[in-house]
N, C-alpha and C positions, 0 to 999 in steps of 0.2 A: 645538835646543829653544828655544822662544821665551821671552821674558822674562816675559811675563805668565803662561804656564804655570808657570814656574819659581817666580814670586811667589805664585802659588796653592799651588803644592806646599809652599812652606814654611809654609803655615798649619798643616800638621800634622807639622812636622819633628820634633817630640817624639816622634812614633810612626811615623817612615817605614820602620822596619826591622821585620821579622816579621809574622806573619799577624794579622788581626784577632782579638781575643781568644776569640770564641766559634768559633773553626774550630781551636783547638790540638787536637791529637791525644792529648796527655796533659795531666793536670791542671796548670794554671798558677796559682801564687799570687803575687799582687803585693804585694810587702812595703811596708808604710806604717806607720812607727813608731808612729803614734798608733792603730792598730788591733792592739795587742800586749797581750792580757789573759792571757798564759800563765803568769804566776806569781802568788802572793798579793801583794797590793799593800801598800805601807807603812801606808797606812790601812786597817784591816780593815773600816771602815764604808762605804767609798764606792769606786766605780770610779774608778780614778785616771786622770783625763783630762788631767794636766798637760801632755802633749805638745800637747794640742789648743788648750790655751789660748794665746791671742796668735798663734795659727797663721793664716797666711794662707789664703786659699780654696784648697782642695785641687784639684789639676789630675791627671787621670788620664795621666800621662806614662808611657809604657812604657819608652822609650828614647830616646836621642838628647840633644840639647843642652837645657839647662835654659831655661825661659821667661825672657824678659827682663823685669823690672820697669820701670813707667814712671819715666822720669827727669823727667816733669813732673807737678805734683800737682794740675792743673786738672781731673783726671777722678775726684778722690777723691770718695766719697760721705760717709755720716754718719761720725760719730767712730767709730773702732775699727775702720773697714772698711779693707781694703787699698787701696792707691791704684788697683792695676790692673795688668795686663801687656799688653805689645805682643805679640799673636801673629804679626804679620808687619807691619813697618813699611813696607816696598814695597807691600804690598797693602792697606795702611791698616786693618787689623783688629785690634781690642782687645778685651780682656775688662776691665771695669770695673763700678762700681756702677750704671751706667746700663743695661747690657744684660747683667748676670748677678747672680743671687741664688742662694743655696743652696736647694734645694728643701725646703721643710718644711711640715708641715700647719697649722703657727701661722699662715701667711699666710691660711687659710681663715677664720679666725675675725676676723682683721683686716679682711678684706673684707666679712664678714657684718655687722659691727659698722658698717660704712660704708654698705652697700647696703641691708640688711634692718634696721637700727638699731632701728626701734619695733615689729618683728614679734616675736612670742612665740618665745624661743629654747628654753627649758626650762619644762615644766610637771611640777610635782611634787607631788602632792595639791593641796593649795590655794594653794601658792606658784607664782608665775610670774615669769619673768625675761625681758626682752627681750634682743635680741642686744647692744644697747649696754651693758645692764646685766650681762649675762653676761660679755662682756669686761673691764668694769670690774672685777667680782669676780674674774676670773681674775688680772688684773695685781695686784690687791691682795693675793692669796694668795700669787703669786711674790714680790712685795715683802716680805712677811712672812716667808716661808721664808728669804729671803736676809738680811734685817736682823735677824730675831729669833733664828733658829736657825743661821744661818752657812752655809746651803746654798750650795754653790759649782758651778761648772760640773762635771758629771760625777758628782755625788753622786747616791746612789740614795735615792728617796723610795718608800716602800713604803705600800700601802693595803688594807685588808680591808673590803669594803663591798658592799652589793647595789646596784642600779641606783637610785641618789638623785643629785639635783642636784650634791651635791659631787663625787661619784664622776665625773660627766661633767665637771665644771670642772677637776678635777686632770689630765686628758687635755691640757689646755692650761696650766694654772697652773704645772705642774712642768718642763715643757719650757721656758716663758717664763723660768724661773729659771736655765735652763741645766742643769737636773738630768734624771734618768732616772727615769721613773715605772714602779713594779714593782707590778702588781696579783695580788693573792693569790685563790685560789679559796675562796669562803665555805663550801665544804663540807670544807676541809682541818681536820684536828684540830690541837690545840696543838703536838704533836710535828713535824708537817710544816711547820707556821708558823715554829717556832722554827728548824728546819733551813734554811729559805729565808731567813730573816732572817739568819741566820750566814753563809750563802753569799754573799748578795747584799750585805752589809756596809751594809744601809740605815742612814741617818742620822736619818731621820724616819719614824715609823709612824703613819699614820692608821688608826683603827678605828671604825667605825659603831658606835653605842652598844649595840645589843642583841647584838653579836658581841664585846663587852669581856671576857667570861670567857674566851673563847678567846685574845683578844690578850693578856691579862695572864698567863695561864697559859703562852703561847709565851714572853714575856719572862722569866717565872721561870726556865723551863728554860734560856734562853739565859744568864742570869745566873750559871748553874753553870759555864760555860766561857769567859765573857766578863768583862773588868772592867766596872765600874759606868759608868765614863767613856765605855766604847765602846758602850754599849747605845744603841739609838735612842730618840729622843725619842717618848713616846707622846702623840698628839693624837687628840681623839674627834670624831666627827660625829654629831650628835645632831639629832632632828626639829625641836626648839624653839630650838636654839642655847644651852640651858643647860649643856650638856656634863656632865661628871663631875666631882666634887670632887677637886681635885688635879691636874686635866689642863685643858690649854687646848683649847678646842673651835674647830672649823673656822670658825664664824661669827665668833668673836673675831678670829680672823685677817682676815677680811674688814672687820670693823668697825674694828680698831686698827692696820691696815697703815699704812706711811709713805704720804704722798700722792703722792710722785713715785718712779717707778721706771722704768728704761729696759729694755725686753724684752731678754734676752741672746739674740739671734738666733744660730743655729748658724754658726760661721765656715766649717764644712765640712759639706756636706750627707751625708756619711757618718758624722757623729757619731751615738751612740747617742739615741734618743728613748724607748724603753721596753725593759723586761727581763720577758720573759714565761716562766713556768717550765711544762715539759711534766710530764705525770704520770711519776713515776720513784719510786725508792726515796729514803727519808730520808737515806741513806748518799751518794747521788750524785745530786743533782738536777740537771737540765740546764736552764740558763737560756738562753733564746733571746734573742739582742739583735737589735731592730730599729732601724734607722737612719732619719734624717729623709728621705732620698731615697725608700727603700723604703716608708715609710709614705705619703708624699704620692703616689706612683705607684699604689700598691695601692688607695688611697681613690679615686682617679679610675676605676680599673678597676672597682672594686666599684659605684660609682655608675652607671657606663655598663651593665654587665652586668645590674644590678638595674633599669634603667630609672628611675632617680630623677632626676626633671626638678625645676624650680625651685620651690622652697617646698613641699617634701613634709611630711607629718606622719608621724613615725615613733614606732612604740610600741615601748618597750624591753622585749622579752621575751627576748633574747639578753642573757646577762650580759656586762657591760662588763669583767669580769676576764678573760673568754676571748678571747684574741688581740685585745685592746683592742675587743672588741665588733665583731669582724670590721671594725675599722677606720672603723666608721660614726660614732663620736663626731665624727671629722673630716669624714666625708663629709657628714653632715646640715648641718655648718656651711658646708661649701663651697657647698651649694645652698640656704642661708638657710632651712632647715626648721625644724620644731618638734619637739623632743624629748619625748616624753610617757614620763615615768620611771615605774616600777613596782617597787616593793622586792619584793612577793610578788604572785602573780597566780592566778587560777582561770579558767575558761571564761567565767564571768558578768563577771568583771573585764575580760577582753579585749574581750568584745562590748559592754560599757557604755563603754569607753574609746574604741572605734572609734566607736561612734555619738556619743559627747559631743564627742570632738575631731576628727571627720572625718579618721581615720587612713587613709593612702594606703600605708604600707608597714610591714612588721614582718618579724622573722625568729624562728628558733627550731629547737631540735633536733626530732626527730620526736615526742618527747613533748608539745610544744606542738600539732603537727597532730593528734595522738590526743585530746588534751584537747579541741580544738575539734570535732572529728568526733563525739566521744562525749559532748558536752554534752547535758544534758537540754533539751528545748524551752523549758522556762520560764527557762533561763539565756541563751537566744540572742535577739538582736535583729536586725533587717534592717540589712544594711550600707548606708551611705550612697552607696557606690560600689565598684568593684573594688579589694580590698587585695591587694597584691603580697607575697607572704610566700617569703623566702630560706631554705632549710632545707639542711642537710648532715647527714653521718652515715649511718646506715641509710637508704635510698631508701624513700619513702612507699608502703605496699602498696596496691593497687588500690582496695579499699573505703575507705581512708582518702582517698586522692586524689579518688575521686568524691565523697565526702561533703563534703570542703572546697571542691571546685570547684562543687558545687551550691548552696553557701552563698555563694558570690561571690568566694572566694580564688583567686588566681592564684599557682601553686607555681612557684619558681625552684630547681632542684636544683643544689647546689653542692658542691665537694669542695676540701679544702686541709688543711694541716698547721699547727700552730703554726710551724713553720719558714718556712711561705711567708706569713706575715702574715695568715693565716686563708685565706679563698677564694681559690682558684688556678684553679679551673676552672668552667666552667657548663655544663650541659646546655642548649645553645642549641636553642630550640624552633623548629620550622620550621612555618610556617602550614598546611601540607598536612596535618600531623599532627591538626589539630583534629578532623578528620571520622571519626578511627579509633575503634574500640571502647574502652571504658575500660580493658580488660585490656591491650590493644596500647599505648595511651597510657602507661599506668602502667610497662609495660617498657621504653618508649623513655626515659621520665622517670627510670627508676631508674639510667641510665647517668651517668657523671661527666662525660662530654661532652669539650670542649676547654678549652684554656687561654684565660684572659682576655686582655685586651689589653697588660697590663704585664708578662705573663710571656712571656719570650723563647721559650721552647719547653717542651712536655711530650712524653715519649716513653714507651714501654713496651719495656724492653730486657731483654736477656740480662744479668743482673750480672755474669756472667764474662767474656763476649766483648764486652760493650757494643754489641752489634749489636741494631738494633731488630727486634721479632718480627714476624712476617706479619700483615697486616690480615685476619685470617680468623675474629675471633671466638671462637678456641679455644685458640691458643698462649698461654701464660701467661708473662708476664715482670714485671719490678719497675717500677713507675712511678717516673719521674724528671723532675726540674724543673731548669730554668735561667733565670736573668734576673735583673732589678733588684728583684724582690720575693721573692727568697729571703734568708733570714736573713743577718746578718754573722757569725755563728758562735755556738758554745757558749761561754757565760761560763766563764772560768778553764779551759777544757778544750780545748786545742788538738788533742789526740789525737782526741776524738770529732768535732771540727770537719773535720779533714782526712778523717777516714773517711767522714763523711756526704757529703763532697762529692769523693769519689774519681772521677777521669776527668772532672772538670769538669762534673759533674751532682750535683744534690742527690738522694741515694738515699732514697726515702720509706719503704721497708721494706714498702709495699703491693704486692700482686700482682694484675695485672689482665691483660685481653685488650683487643685494639684490633679494632673491628668493621670490615668492608669501608668503611662510611662515614667512617672516621676516628674516631668516638667510642670514648672509653675507658669500660670498665667493671670496676670492681674485683671480683675473686673471692675473694680471702683477704687477710688481713693477716699479713704477715711479723711475728715476734715476738710473736704471738698478743695483739695489742692488743684490748681490748674497748671499744666506744664506748656509754656510759651516760648518757643525757641529754645528749649532746654532749660529753661529758668523756672522756677516754681513762683506761682502767684497765689497768695492767700485770699481765698473768696472772702473771708471773714474782714480782712482789711479793707478791701474795696467795698464792701457792703456798708462799712461803718462810714466811709466817705459819702456814699450815695445817701444813706440815712440823714446826713448832715444837711442837705438840700432842703431849703425850706418848703419846697412843694411835694416832697417824698413822704408817703406813709409807711409803706412796707418795700422791701426790696430782697432779692435773692440772686446771687451771682453763681453760674455754673459755666463748665466749658463748652464752646462752640468749635467744632471743626474748622481748620483754616488751612488753606492749601500751601500758605507760605510759612505761618509760625507753628503749625501743627495742632495748636489750641489758642484761642483767645477768650477773654472773659466776655460772657453774654449776661447782661443784666435783665431780670423780669422786675418790673417795677409797678407799684400801685400808688396812684397820686392821692394826695388828700381832697376832699370834697371840694370842688370849685376852683382847684389848683390847675395850672396848666404848665407844662414844661416839654419840650422837643427833645428827640433822641439826640441831637447836636449839642443841646444845652447841657443834657445830663453828661454826655462824654466830655465836653470842655471843661465842665465842673470838676471832674474826676482828674482830668489831665493837669489841672492846676494844682491839684493837692497830692498827686501820687506821681512816681516814675511814669512816663508814657505809655511803656510797655505794660503796666498794670491796669490802666484804664481800659473800660469796655469798648470793644469795637461794634456791639450790638446792643441796643436797648429796646425791650418789649413791653408795652403798657398793657398790663392785664390784671386781673385776679389772682393771687397765689394759691395753689391748691393746698389743702391743710388736712392734716390727721384730726381724729376725733378729740385729740388733746390740744389741738391748736399749732402742732408742729408743721413746718413748711415740708411739702413732700417734694424734695429736690429731684428724686429719681423721676418723676413726672416732667419736671422742667428740663432735666438733661434730655429726655426722649424728644421734647419739643425743640431743643437746641440743635439735636441731630437732625430732627427731621426738617429743619430749616436748610440744611445743607451747609457745604463748606465755603467759608468765605474765600473768595480768591484775592490775588495779590494787589494790592493798592498800598571772770575767774574760773574759771574754768570748771570749778566743782568736778574735777576729774576723780575717777576712782577706778581701781581694778575690781572686775566682777567677773562671773561666769560669762557674762555677756560680751566682754572685750577682751578677754585674755584666755588663751589655752596653750599650755605647753607644747613647744614644736616637737613634732614626731612623725616619722615616716608612715606610722600606722594609720594615720588619718588619710594617706594617699589611697589605701586600699578601701576605706570606708566609703570614700567619694567616688571611686571607680566602679564600686559595686552598684551605687545609686545612678551615675552618670552614662556608664558603660556597661550596666548590668548584663544585657544579653550578647555582648560582643565577646570574641574568644580572648581569652586571658593566658591560657597556658595551652601549648601543643607539644606532645611528646609521643613519638610514635603513633599508635593508633587512638591515643587518648587526648581528648580535648575538653577543657573547661572553661565556662564562661567566667566573667568577673564576679558575677552574683554567686556562682557555684564555688568559685575559688575562696571567696570571703566566707561561705559556709563551711568550707574544708578547714579553712584557717581557725575559725572559731571552734570547730569540734576538736581540732587538734589542740587549741588552747585549753578547752574543758578537759580533754583527756589528760593533758600535762598537769593541770591543776589538781585532777583528782588524784594524781600520783605523787602530789605533795609539792610540786614546783610552785615556789611563791616569789615575791618579788626579790630581785637580785641574785637568784640562784641561777647556776650556770648550767645550760643545756648543750651539751656537745654533739657535733654531727660529722660523720665522714661518709661522703656521698658524691657522686658525680651530678652533673646539671639534669636533675630530674625534677618532676613536680613537687615531690616531698621536700626536696632541698629549697625550692623556691618558697613553699609555703612556710617553711619553718623561719623564714625571714620575717614574717608576720606573726604567726602563732605563738612563738616564744616571746616576743615582746608583749603581746596580748596578755600573756600571764603576769607581766612585770618582771619575767626572768632576763636573762643575759644569753644571746646566741654566740656559741664558740664553734666556727667551722674549721676543720682540720684539714690540711693538705693531704689530697689522696695518694700523694707520691712519698709521703712519710712510712718509715717502716715501724715495726711494732715497739721498738726501744723508744723511739721519738713519741709516738702516740700514748704510750704508758707515761712517759715524763710529762706530757702536756694535761693528760686527764689528772694526773697527781697534782700538779701546779694549780690548775683551774678549779680542782676539786668538784668537777662536774657532778651534778646530781643525777642526771639523764644522759645517756649516751646512746645516739640513734646512729645506726650501721646500715649501710646498704649492702646487700646480699654478697656482692663481689669483693668486699672488704672484710667478710666475716673472719677469715683465717687471720688477718692482722689484728683484728679486734680480740680474737681469742688469745693470741699470743701476747697482746697488751695487757689484757686483764690478768693473765697469769703472772706477768712481770709485777703488776700492781699487787697481786695478792702476795707474791713472794717477799715484797717490800713492806708488807703489813699495812698498806694503805687501803683507805676505804674504797670500796668498789661502787660505781654507779650502776643504776637501773638500766639495763640494755633494752633497746627497741630495735628490732630488725626492719629494714624496709626492703621489700621485694621488688626484684626487676621489672615485674609486669604491672605492679599496683594491685594484684590479686590478694584478697585478704585471706583466701584459703592456702596461699603458699605457706609451707613450714618454716618455721624460723629455727635455726640450729641451736641446740641447747635449751629448748623451751623458753626461749626468750619471747617477749610480746612482740606483736606485729603491728606495724604502722596502720594499715588500713584497717584493721580489726578495732583498733583502738579510736578511730574516726568513727566508724559505724556505731561502736557502742558507747561513745561518748554523751553525757548528760547534755541536754538541749539547754538553751537559756542562759548560756555564759555571758556574764557581763565582763566587757573589756577592762583589764585593769590599767587605765591611762596613767602615764608618768605623773607623778605629783610634782616633778621638777623636771625641766626639759635636759637638764644636765645628768639626769639619771643615766646609768649606762644601758646600752642597748645591744651591743656586740663585743665580743673579745677576740681579738685577730693576733695570732702568734707570729712573730718576724722569724726569719731564719737566723738561728743561733746555735749555741752548744746545747747539749742535752743536759749540761749542768746548770746552765742558766739561761732558761726560755725568756723572751721578752713579750709579755702579753699586752697589746695595745688596747686601751679601752676607748670605745666610741660612745659618745652620748647621743641621746634622741635629737638634740639640737643640732649637733654637728652632722648626723646622718641626714637629718631633713634638709639642710643647707646645702650640703654637698651633693645630694640627689638633685636638688634645683640646678646647681652649677653643671652637673653632668648633663642634663637636658639641654642647657643653653649652650654648653661647649659643642655639643654633638648636634646641634640644629633639629632637635627632635620635637617636632610639633605634634598636634593632636593625632592620637591612634596610630603610633608608628608599629613597625614589626621588627621586633629585635632578634637576631640568631644569636644563642649562647655558645660562643666559642671561647669566652673569658671563663675560667672556673669560678663559680660562685663562692668557692672557699677563699678565694684571693680577694681581700679587702671588700668582702661581701659584694662580689662581681663588679668592683669599682662603684659601688653604691647603685648599680644598674638594677638591681633586684627590686629596689624600691622605685627608682625613677620610672620604670616602664609603668608601674601602677598609677603614678601621678598623671601620666598623659593617656591612660587607658589603652596602652599598647598592648601587643600580641608577643608573648615569650615563646620562641621556638627553641625547645630544649632538645639537644643532641649529646649522645654519649660518646660517639666516636667522632672527633674532629679530623676528618680526612676531606680530600678536595671533592670528591664525588658527591659526597653527603653535603657539603657546603654548597655546592652549585645546585643541587637538587632541591634543597630547603629553600634557596633564594628564589628560584623559579616557581616552585609549588606554592609558596606562601607569600610572595611579593616582598621580600625583606627589604627594609628601608635602611636599618642601622645594624652593624656587628662590631665586635672588638676583638683584640687578640694580641698576643705578644708576638715579636717579629718572626717566630717559628710558624705561625699561622700564615703570615703573608708569603714566607718562603715556601711553604708547603703549596700554596695556591698558585704561584707564579711557576713552579717547577713541575706542576701536574701534567701528565700526559694530555694531549689534545683530545683524547677520547672521553676524558673526565670533565672537560669544560663545556659550559652552557652559556649562550647569549644571556645576558642578564636584561631583565624587563625594564630596569631603571637603574639610576646611579645609585650605588650603594656606599653609605658612609661607614668607613671602618676606622676605628679608633685604635691607635697602638701606643706602646710605650716600651722603655728599656732602650735596647740599641736603636739607633735610628735607621730608617729604610735606606738602603744602598741605591744608588741611582738606578741600576738596572732593574731592581726589584719595584721601585716607584714607577718606572716608565711601563713596566709590564702590567702592574696593578691598574694604571690609568687606562691602558690599552684594553684591559679586559672589563672596565666599566666600573672600578672602584675608586673612591675619592679618599686618600688616606690623611688622617687627622693625627698629628703627633703630639703627645703629651708628655708629662713627667710627674711624678708624685712618689710618695712613700707610703707603706702601712700606716705610718704615723700622721698621715694627712688624708686619711679615708680614701686613699687611692690617688687619683689624678688631682694634681694641684695646679698645674700649668697646662697651657694650650699654645702650640705655635700657631696664632691666629693669622690665617691666610688673608693676604691683600689681592684684590682683583688685578692689580697692576702685574703683579707677579706671574699671572698666567701666560704672559707672552715671552717669559724668560727660557733660555735654553734649559733642556733637561737637567744637566749637571748643575746649573745654578739653582733651578727649582729644588733639586734635592739636597743642595747644600743649605738652603735656607730652611726646608722641612725638617731637616736634622736638628734645628735649633729647638731647646726646650720652651722657648718663648717666653709668655707672661702669664701672670697669676690670673686663676678663673675668678668669676664675678663674686664669689662668695669669701675668697680668700684676701684678708686685709692688706698684706704686703709680701713681697719677695725681694730678697736683696742678696747681693754678693758682698760679704765683709770679711775684713780682716779678723780671724777669730780672737786675736788677743786684744786689739784696740777697739773693736766693733766698729771701726770706720768703714764707710762703704768704699768699695775699690772704684776707679775711674770706669766710666763707661766707654772704653777703648778698644774693647776685644781682645785685649792682651793682658791685663792685670788680672791675676788669678786670686780668687778668695773662696771662702765657704758658702755653699748655698745656705740660706737661712730664711725661714718663713714665720709668718705670725697670722693669726685669725680664727675665726670660729670653726675651721674645719681642720684645726690641729687636734691631735688626741687629747683625751683628759690626763693620761699619764700612762706609765708602765705598771701594770697590775703587781702588787705587793712589792714594787721596787721604788721607793721614795727617792733613794739616791741616785738612780739612773733618770728618774723624772727630773729631779733638780739640774742635773747635769746636762739633760738634753735641751733644757729650756733656760739655760743661764742667759741674763741680760734681756730676759723678755722676748726672746725669739727662740724659735726650734732650729736647733743646729743638726743639718742633715748629714753632715759627714762627706758629702760630696764637693768637689771643687769645681768652680766655673769661672766663666769670665761674663762681662755684660757689654754688648755691642751698643754703638752709638744710638741705635734705635730703640734700645731698651730691652730687646731680647737678650735672654741668657743662654748660655751654651755650656754644657758640662765638659770639663776637659780631662777629669780623673774621678775615680772613686776613692775616697779615703777608705782606709781599712780593708781595700782591695776585694771589694764585693764583685763576684763574677754574677751576671744576670743570665740565666739559661732557662728558656722557655717563659721568660717573664717571671720566674722565681729567684731570689737571690740565694747564692751560695757563699758561704764565708770561706775565703782562702785559708784563714787562720785554722778554722775547724778541720779542714782537708788536711792541712800541713800536720796537725797534732795527731792525726791518724797515721801519716806517713812516718812520722818519726817514732811511732809504735813499732814499725818493723825492724826486726832484727839486723837487716842488713843495711839500714839507711843511716847515714851518717849527718847528711845535712838535705834540706828540701824547700823548696819555695813553689808556690802555686800561683799561677796568673791565668788570665783568659785567653783562649785561642778562638777566633773566629770559627763558627760552625754553621753550614747552609741550613740546618734544620732548627737547631735550637738557639741560634744567634751567637751564643757563646757556650763553651764548656770548659771544664777545668784542664789545664795543662800543667803537668807536675816536671819540675826541673829537680833531678834527684843526684846527690852524690853518695855513692857507696863507701861503706867502710873498707879498710884496706884488706883485701883478700876475699872479700865477699863477692857473691855472684847471685843476681837475680834478674829476670826477664820483666820487660814491660807488662806483660799479660799477667804475671804473677803481682806485681805491684797494684794492677787494676783490680784484680780478683780480690787481694787482701783489702783493699778500700771498700769494695762493694759489699764485702761481708761485714763492714762495721759501720757503713754509712747508707742512708737512702740511696739508691742507684744513681739518681740523677746527680748526686753530688760527688761521685766518684770520678777521677780523671778519665778522659778518653784518650789522652796522650801523655806519654812519659819519655823524657829526655834525660840521658844519663851524662853526668859531667861535673866539673867544678863550677860554683856558683861565682857570679862577679860580686865583688865586694868593695865597700868604701874603705877609707884608711881606718876608720873606727870599727870595721868588721861588720858593718850592716850590709845585707844583701841588696844590690842596685836592682830593684825590680823593674824599673823602666827598661833597662837593658834586655830583660827576659821578656817583656811584653813585645819589644821590638822583634825578638827572635822568634816569639809566638805567631806574631802577625806575618813575619816574613816564611814562615812554613806554609802560609795560605790557609784556606777555609777548609775544614773537614766536609767531606761530602755528605749530601743528605742520606739518611737511610729511609727506604720506601715505606716502611711500617711506621705508622705513628703510635706513639706510647701515651698520647694526650688521654 
């Protein structure tokens, strides 16, 4: 076993035994002492999270040796953070503040305040707050809770409120204080509120002013069983901030809070963030605990499923108390949107709000859709644009669907539970369904669909055998979920928690079928839950109240269709002999003892149908209720298990794509096309073949290939084996390839046929150096398995065809396990291999989707090399959205335009060379674009004339910045609509900025590298660009010293120099170490200079960048010759090309003395000015991409 392979294996030694967690055959519970809420706590008012306090960041160790904490403090981050841990000293990988931050939706408001600071965040009546103001208000409330009321980490803060500004802000303010937010249903009565306050142990209780009577009554009831000292502090939320006499008002907290407060970031992403109660009896409420990790991931999933792009306007018709508003208080912040808050609403209010604020998205139970569909014409107004509406519960009936679609609404049908953070599935809509009749569209849209991107899996199973039911649309089973967006557990109820997650799946209690196309459709609800207005009503609880009526002998409650509420309780009652009671009396009796919405609206007196064993046949009663027609309007016990935790990995994107988008085209390359189902089959076959060849966990598999199907597939098949993918630059020469093969100790080396000569020479150099040789697999140009491979090597397609079937994916046991190894440009003597983890690749892929506005089923044109930062993580991202990958070998204008027109390309990317190539293409090669194409670019910013021409041709250029060390793109120059009206030169100046960090990066800053102080945001003070967050590399392979140096102080030091403008956008001013960016690839000027110095005639040399029409930049060498020596520029260039990859060799040579400082240092800034003054090298017609 090779040393390098052993080193990589040690990356996950903590979890080296046992199967990955989601493949256990029996339920597995991972004991974590800080997730134990099984008993009543010492303080009855708060969740006791004392084990979490001062806890170092949680590691998902299943077994094996404990992690080694850093012995050096240089990687420590902000005060209170763990210094870090060495994952593997030999491999050079670490976890520290620079590359790890607990996932939390609090990061979304931090970014929103920085990126969208002056944009409206919250609109509530006549009040408006920008994102900068909203964040300030949240921090001040958090400070007041901590300082004034002693709220500590883990304390519960309850709130009873409608959708007002304070309710929105508390979703951030409470977690900022380290506390747990508990939102109560505003339809609950005092008895239920009192029971929930008692069970949650709330320390503070916010009550909106018009609900004060209920809140005070609840506290009075609680005082009968609780000491005065243990009662929560009552705070009011009022419209005018005046509050109520004797109570502190919310606005007082904002006004009087301490001026300084450090946000209490979660130390562990599994810490609770909210507590949500399901409908249940007052004697046994079920409190569902959400954690920061789950809330973060479900927020992203909801945004992607709902097609919420940057800067939306969201109308709050979903109650924020319900599953935290389906996670959208955090989702709107993530995308810098505007929250339009409504306390109460009618159809007219909805239409007026949409027209006034330009609403793009809203949500609601079927009641909201009915309200819109049945609104009088006088209450309606024309929509300014399509409004996307997310709805759940009872599916929309055909007439409602048709009515709202005709008005301009787009319906997204979702399904989920309180236990799944709200939405867990979405009825993914296929474009070809648009042409179907409305009844058929409604039938399809009524299905619950597939799990969203953050749910690991959803299945319909036989709850006894745990086997999946057939995909026949007839066999009924129970819907079950597993993944990171399943609750941590039921608070203080370990028995209910374990029961709900038996077998490693969350049992929903809902019964469904699975159709042949994989879509799930609910058929019934176990436990007879009634969904009324989006809220669950337990029929058992209603029945228990009816049974207490003195005249009632038997009762059963089922759902009856209701035009307004979707469903309401319908009671079937058998009276005692000689007793009398009317429908009205039964309903009044229930309303006095239940929240009014839970009371029956219909009572039927009759005998109850029974089975032979005496059980009530509720299905008969449901049929009767349906036949009656629709009513018209008038402690947590948390645990980690297979059910609620799965390591983050982009391999899951392919698994989901094969299910959700199975028949849709995944990959197009020349005449070949593969569907997502076929692509998964090929990837599994590739993984199986590699495993048969001995590839195991953490073994390196190298590949040198252009953008072809095999290259794409290897991004999944290699990780499926547990191996590490290493993609090599196709512009490397044999010397560099041999060095990288040796350094990585690749076990297998896949080579596309056009690079076989380079591979031959590289392997010969390896043999000469007495280094181990990898097993070589040839990839043919055509994908034909009969193509001969040079040297008798194995052939890729033949291996796929002959691979054993039934391969089981080797899921990562730890999400920090390595997934790929990417080499930066460097010297052949010291290559730097950047290690990406499954966690980082997963998160950066999602960020890539969000930054590029890639909604469901995009079409992506591959002009970015997949070898470069794994194609900026787009290889995985397109699978996440079920997109189509258009692979092209030759990146030339006529091919680009032909592919865009033929395939309807929506997105593409490329270095500035690609943009230059497009704008300088002959008119004969241009074609009108069928739609706007988003093109992401990095490196040198687009010149004004290039930007103008690209826009004229129909492209929208998105400019970003990143490093190999940050999984590719780390920032985006987020475009603001008001900039569209600026002159071209000003637009180009703005678009040239590197912008702000993307949603998954914790932070970016410009710092003095010595003091680590941030430079002023004045656009003038220069500092070093530094980054931190989950999308920073694990480390440099086999180079712990370089890793430590790169992450000193808890930040990744980029070596790039920049400024920060007053609006928070960063701009690069120079590149430390004089890196030249040519065609998107980095060239080290030092390495080129070292070759120049090797020429016998050269005395002195310096290399800088010169503008180049095609490559963006190329190397320009300034050379001083020795006395009496003579050489031409052509000879110097040839000398370099013989010793360097050709793209690194200078294209310009200037002879003369070099400018020096008094200390003898070369003044490179003067050389850069000279190179710029020489003008841009003209573009060569032939592309070498």
